[in-house]
N, C-alpha and C positions, 0 to 999 in steps of 0.2 A: 663806679666799680670796685671791688674791694678783691685783694690778693689773698688768696689761702692757700696753704703750703700743707699737704697731707702725704704722709709716706715718701717725702722729698720731691713730690712732684707740685708744680704751681698749677693752679687752676684759677681761673678769674671767674667768678661769680657776680653775674649782672644782678644786681638789687632793683626789682620792679615795685616800685610803688604802686599800692592799690588805692585807686582815687574813689572815694566814697560818693562822688558826684556824678559817677556814671550814668547814661541814660538806661533806664530799665522798663521800656513801654515803647507806645508809637505816640506819634505827635497828631495833634487834629488835622492837618493837612493829609497825612498818610492814612489815616481812617475814613477820610470824605473819599480820597482818590480809589482806597479800596472797594468802597461803596458804589462808587460809580462804574467801576470796571465789571464787578459783579452783577450789576443791573443791566448792563449792557448784555452780558452773556445771556441772562436769563431772559432778556428782550428776545433773543434769537431764539433761544430755545423755546419759548411759549410761543413763537411766531410758526415756527416749523409746526408744533402740536397742533395749533389752531388749524393752519391749513390741512394737516392730515386728516385732522378729525371732521372738518368740514367736508372733505371729498371721500370720506370712509365709505357710504352709502351707493356711490357713483356705481360700482359694479353691479349692485344688488337691482337698482332701479334699470341699468341696461338690459340685464338679464331677465327681469320682469319684462321689459317690452318686447325682447326676442321670443320670449315664450308665448306673448299675448300673438304677435305676427306669426308664429308658427301655427298656432291653435286656428287661426282664422284662415291661413296658407291652407291647412290640411282639410279644412272644412269645405274651402273651395275646388280643390285639386281631386275631391272624392266625389264629385257631381260628375254627371255624364258630360261628353264634351259637346253635344247639342241633343237637345230634346224638345219638349213642348213648346211652347210660347210665352210661358209666365211673364206678365210685366209687372207684376204689383212689388210692392216693398216689404212684404212679409216674408222674411227669410226663413220661415220653416216650409214655405211653398216654392222655394227655388227649387228647382228640377236641372239646372245647367250652369254651366261656367258662365254664361254671358248674362246672368241674370244679378250676378254678382257686381257687374261692372258700373262704377259711379257709386258703390255703397259706402255711406259714411256715417260710423257710429261715435257719437259723443259719449264716451265710457264703454268699458266693454259689455258686450252685451251675449247672451247666447241666441241660438237660433231661432228661438220664439220671440227675441225682442225685449227679453226681460234682461235689467241690470244682473250682472254678474256680482253675487256677493260671498265673499271669501270670509272664513273665519278663521281666527287666531287659534292657537292652543287651548285659550281659556273658553272658546264658543262665542267670543266676541266679534261682531261684523267689522270688518276691514274696509273702509271705503276708498282706498288708496286707488282702486281701478276706475273710479270714476274719473280720475285726472288724465287718463289716457284717451287719445283719441286716434280712431283707425279708418282708413282710407284704403278701398281696392279699387285697382283699374283693370281692366280685360283688353288688351289691344286684339286687333284683327289677326285673323290666320294668319301664318306664315308657313311656307313650305319649306320641309326639312330634307335632308338625305334621304332618298328612298321614295319620294312624293307622298311622305308622311305630313300632314296638317298640324300645327301646334299653337295653342293660344297662349300668348306671354301674361302672366299673372303677377302683378305687383301690390303687394300688401304694405302699406307704410303705418305705422304707429309713432304718434308722437304725444309727449307728455313729459312732464318733471323734469324738464332739461335736458332729455334726450330724443332724437328721431331715428327710428331705425326702418329699413326698406328692405323685405326679402321680394326675390322674383323668382319665379317657378314657372314652368310650360306644362299645359296638359295637352298630350298629343291625341290625336284622333285615331286610335288604332283596334 
């Protein structure tokens, strides 16, 4: 320390020596540690991204299965409660709800038994509907309030990692 007198005041001035050998960078250990920390953080981020992307189509697949089940359910419930006595397997000839009991379609088919071919916006065929399997069961009639008979119809659609079951009732009114 040096004593300095200015205008009658004593001030002490600390002299700091600037060391020209001070560190001006990072060591190899610090560099490797920062790389390890950043790689661990990036691994976590990419794991979350991978999980998100892998399951991003699940709602679409589930919605597609529900739409298929609703289509089949509508077809069944629009039929008569009881009619002739058709016992074949040609859906175009089904005339009442009971005819659909035990129906099983591998892939989505129309009521003529032809595979449903959906086209994309470019006009190309989309074959994904062949991955769905449809099964229909019709239960024996039950008596509801007011002495109304009803048949329970269950449409199950399975495929592409999802299973959907819709239940409806066809009343005899």
